[in-house]
N, C-alpha and C positions, 0 to 999 in steps of 0.2 A: 771137352777136356775138363777134367776135374783136378783140383788141388787138394782134395780131401784125403786125409789119412784113413787107411782101413783100420779095423779093430786091433791090428797088431802094430800100428804106428808107421806102416810103410806107405809110401806115396805110390799112387797108381802109375803104371808104366806110361800112360797117356798124359800124365800130368805135365804142366809147364815146369821147367827147371826152377829151382829155388835157390836163394841165398840165405844165409843165416848162421847161427851159432849152435854149438853142440858140446856135449860132455859124454864121457863114458863113465858110468858109475857101477858100483857093485851093490846089489840089493840081496835080500833074502831069496829072491827068485833067480839070481845070477846076474851077469853083466847086462847092463841096459844102456842103450843110446838115448839120451835126452836131447831134443832139438827144439829150437824156436826159429821160425823162418818166415819168409814171404815169397810170393811168386816173383820171378825175375822182372815181370812187367810192373810190379809195385815197388821195386827196390829204389833206394835213395842213392843219388850220385855222391861219390866220395873220391875226389881227384879223377883219375882215369877209370875208376871202378864203379860198379853198382854194388850196394851192400844193404844189409838188414840194419835198420837204425839202432834199436836197443842193444845195449852191451850185456856181457855176461852177468855183471853185478845186478843190473836192473831186472833181468829176467829171473835170476835166482831168488832175489828178494820177493818178486811178484809171486813166484811159485810157493813161497813159504806162506803166503796169505790166501792162496787159492786152493781149490779142490780138483783141479784139472789133471793132476798126476795120480798114478796109482798110489795106494797106501804105502807100499814099500819104497817107491821112489820119493814120495813126500817125506818119509822118515829120514832118508839120506839128506835131502835138501834142508830139512830142519836141523839136523844134527851136525852138519859140516858147512864150512865156508865154500864158496864157489871155486876158489883157486886151489882147493885141495884135490880136485879130481882132474884127470887129463881132459883137455878141452881143445876147441879150435873154432874156426870160422870158414865159411865158404863165401867168396866174393866172385864177381864177374869182371874181368878186365875188358873194357870196351875196345881198346886199341888193338889187342891181340885176338879178340873174340874167343876168349878161353876162360874157363873157370879156374880159380886158384883155391885149393883146399889147404888152409894152414892148420897144422895139428901138432899137438904135443908129441915128442919123439916116442912116447910110450904107446901111441896109437898107430905107428907106421908099419903095421902088419897088413899084408895084402887083403886078408879077410875083413879087417876092420875098415880099411879104406873103401873096399867094395860095399860094405854095409852103409857107410856114410854117403857114398855116391848114389846108392839106391834110395836112401831116405830123402835126399835132395833132388832126385831125378836128374842128375847131371851125368853127361856121357863121359866115360872113362877116357876115351880117345881125345877129348877136348878139355881135360882137367890136368892141371899141374899140381903136384903135391909138394908142399914146402913146410919147413918148420919156421917158427918165429919166437923170439924171446918173450912175447906177450903170452904165449900159450905153453908155458912150462909149469907143470903142477908141482905142488909139494909132494911128499911121499904119499902115494896112493893109500888111503885108509883101509881098503879091502881088496880081495882078489878080483882080478878082471879076466879070468880064464874064459 
């Protein structure tokens, strides 16, 4: 089983489910899902949940100094603050044995949720989608069509 992203940033269908954080940004190449995650087996406990440790601010700041993103995505990260783009988090509720996908309301379209579930290799039938006040973006700076 692999947890590696393919060249398009998708997780293999045989990958272990992941928990982590994400954003949907608009680049010169169109809408792009940015993620930072870890395998469920490497997740940190947080109350009754398992989660990815670093927060949105930490990851965004790290990306500003690294070369791991595409040039167009890095331009967005360098030009905007992390809270300006719709974002969210995937956690695993240990008591319910279900994933919880928290997302900005702007991302609550079926195709966007399916894309996030695919990237994190989480099963749709074991995932609850919710909003949370932590994940409300400012006005989106660009189109997310």
